[in-house]
C-alpha positions, 0 to 999 in steps of 0.5 A: 619660099617657106613661111619661116623664110617669109617670117624672117624677112618680115622680122628683119624688115621695117615695121609695117607702120614705117613702110605705110608711113612712107605713103600715108600720113598716120595718126595714133588712135588708141592702140592703132594708127589711122590714115586715109586709104590710098587704094580708094578715094578716101575722105575720112580715115578708114585705113587702120594699122595694127602695130602689134599684129603688123597688119593693115585693114581698110574698113571702107574698101576691104583691102587688108594684109601684111607689109608684103601685101601692102607693097604689092598693092601700092607699087604693083609688084609681084610677091617676089619683087615685094620681098626683094624690096624688103630685103634690100639694105635690110628692107630700108625703102628709099625716099618718102613718097607721100604727096600732101600726106597721102600717096596717089596711086598711079592710074597708068601703072601697069597692074600685074595679073592676079596669078603673076606671083605664081607664074614667076615664083614657079620658075625662080628659086628662093633667095633664102633657100636652095629648094624651089619656092613653094606656092602655098603661102602665095596662094593663101594670100591670093585667096585671102585677099578675095574674101568678103566681109562676114556678118557675125549676126551679133554686134558684140561679136563683130569686132572680134570677127574683124580681129580674126579676119573672118570672111566669106568666100565669093562664088568665083574663086580659083580652082584650088579653092572651089570647095570653099565657095560660098562658105564662112572662111576662118583664116588660120595663122600659126603662132607667129602670125603666118597665114598657113591655111583656112577652115571653111564652114557651110552657110546653109544645110546642103545634103552630102556637104561636110559642115567644115572643109579645111586646107589640105595638109602641106608644108605650111598647114599641119593641123596636128601642129596648129592651134587656132588663135594662138598668134593672138592668144599667146600673150594673154596665156602667159599673162594669165598663166593658163590656156583655155582649150575649146573645140571650134573656130567660132568658140574661140571668137566667142571667148575672146569677145567675152574677154577670155583672150587666152583661148585657143582651139583645135583645128578640126582634129583630136588633141595631138602631141604637136598641140601639147608641145605648142601649149607647153611653150606658153603655160603648164596649166590648161582648162579644157572646155569642149562641147557639152555633148557625149562626144565632147565630154569623151574628147575632154576626158581624153584630152585632160588625160593626155595633157596630164601625162605630159606634165601639164596641169589640165582640168575639164570645164563643163558647159550646160548640156548641148551648148558650146561657147558660141551658142551660149554667147548668142543665147545669153548675150555678152555680159551674162555669158562673161559673168557665167564663165568667170563664176564657172572657171572660179568654181571649177579651177583646182584649189591650191591644195589640189595643184600642190598634190598634183605636183607631189604626184608628179614628183613621185613618178619622177623619183621612181626613174632616178637612179643617181643617189644625189639626184634622188636625195634632191628629189626627196627633199623637194617632195618633203617640202611639198608635203609640208606645204600641203599639210600646212594648207590643210591646217590653215583650213582647220581640217586634216591633211588632204593626202599624205605621200603614202596615197599620192 
C-alpha cells in the first residue's frame, strides 16, 4: 500500500482525537489534549494527542504513533485490519468503548506477533490498488515503534526533539535495520507527515563507520524529493513568506527550538530539482544557511545559484567560521543564539531595492523569450512600472537610482 493511499485513508477517516476519545477521556490543555494512557497503569494523564499533527505520544511508557497505530495497539489488530476498520463507513467506529473514562486493555486479547502485518500484507493485495502491497511503510512503523527516547543534552532542545520524534535504536532490531543499531535516529516524514524513512547518526566515533546512514531509496523514500521538517515547517514558511534551508537534521531542530519554525534541511544530499519544486509550493524566497566551512560555503553558492535559476529569490547567510546552527545553539544557549540569528537575518536579508531589482532582471530574461507582440507589450509595461518603483525607492533614500534597465 503506497503512502498516498495511507494518507487518503487518514484524511477520510475520523480525526485521531475522535478515535482515541472513544477509548480515553480527553481534556484540553493548550493546543493539546491529555488523557490517561490505556497502554499502562496510568494514574496521572501522560497521553498527549496533538490535533495539528494527528499524532499521539505517551510520555510515561513511550507509546506513540498515528491513528492506525493506536487502533493496532489497543485492539490487537494487524495493520491491514486497522486500515479496514478506518475505511468502513468512512471510518466511523461503532459504539463508545470508554469504561469510566478509560478503556481497560483486555489482558486475554490475543496479541499478534510483531511481524504479523508483513506476513498478511505480503500475500494480500491492497484494497485501493491493483498492485501488491509494499511493505516499506509497515516496516517503517514497526522500526519507529522500537525507538527509545533520545537525550538531546540540552534542556532547551528537548521539547523540539520530542516534537520531531528523535529516538535511539536499540541493540536488538530486525535484520533490515541492523545498520542503524545504537544510533541516534531521526524519523523522516514527507510534507504530508507520512513516515517515509530514517536518518541515523552514530553516537560514538567508530573507525570505518559512516557518520550518517539513511534509509535506502524506495518508492517511499527518495531523498532528492524530501526536505526534513517540511511537514512541520510548511505553515510557518507560508506565514513568514520565506524558508530557511540548512544542512543537517540537528540544525533543523536547533532552528525550530530558537523559534525559526520555517526551517527545513536536505536529507544528506545536494540541492536537487525535486527540493526546489517542494520549496516553490510554499514560497518564492529562500535563505540558505549551510555549514560555515569550505564545503558548506561552496554548497551554499551552488544552491543559491540553482534556486535563482528557477525563479526563487535566494540569498546565502553565513555563520561564524566552523559553526552550524546546532553547534552555535549549544555553545551560546537559546536566547543568545536566537538574538544573533534575528540580527543576522535582518542584516543579510536583501533590501526592498534588491528584491525589486531581481524581479526586473527576471522580467528582462522572460521578455527575451516572448514573441507575441501583445504579450511583449504587457511585459514591457510591467518592467516600466518596476523601474519606476526602483527609482522611487532610491529617491526616498536621497540617492541616485540603484540601477536602470540598461544594466539590469
